[in-house]
C-alpha positions as CSV (number, residue, x, y, z in Angstrom):
1,M,0.0,0.0,0.0
2,R,1.0,3.6,-0.5
3,P,1.2,6.0,2.5
4,G,-1.8,7.9,1.2
5,D,-3.9,4.7,1.0
6,I,-2.9,3.8,4.6
7,A,-3.7,7.3,5.8
8,E,-7.2,7.1,4.2
9,K,-8.0,3.7,5.7
10,A,-6.7,4.8,9.1
11,A,-8.4,8.2,9.0
12,R,-5.1,9.9,9.5
13,D,-3.1,12.7,7.8
14,K,-0.7,11.5,5.0
15,Y,2.3,13.0,6.9
16,D,1.3,11.2,10.1
17,A,1.1,7.9,8.2
18,S,4.5,8.5,6.6
19,K,6.1,9.1,10.1
20,I,4.5,5.9,11.4
21,I,5.6,3.9,8.4
22,D,9.2,5.1,8.8
23,Q,9.2,4.1,12.4
24,M,7.8,0.7,11.6
25,R,10.4,0.2,8.8
26,K,13.2,0.9,11.3
27,E,11.7,-1.7,13.6
28,G,11.5,-4.2,10.8
29,K,7.8,-4.5,10.8
30,V,7.2,-3.3,7.2
31,A,9.3,-3.5,4.0
32,S,9.3,-1.6,0.8
33,P,9.2,-4.1,-2.1
34,K,8.8,-1.2,-4.5
35,R,9.5,2.5,-4.2
36,C,6.7,4.2,-2.2
37,F,4.8,1.0,-1.5
38,Y,4.9,-0.8,1.8
39,A,3.9,-4.2,3.0
40,P,4.0,-6.0,6.4
41,V,7.0,-8.3,6.9
């Protein structure tokens, strides 16, 4: 999913979703198989 899609589903701002995704990526909980797309690990 893209950050905008995640933000829409979670009823959050796109920038908030991006911050959360970055944190989860650092923790190894999500991966980016393709630029600007994220998936759970």
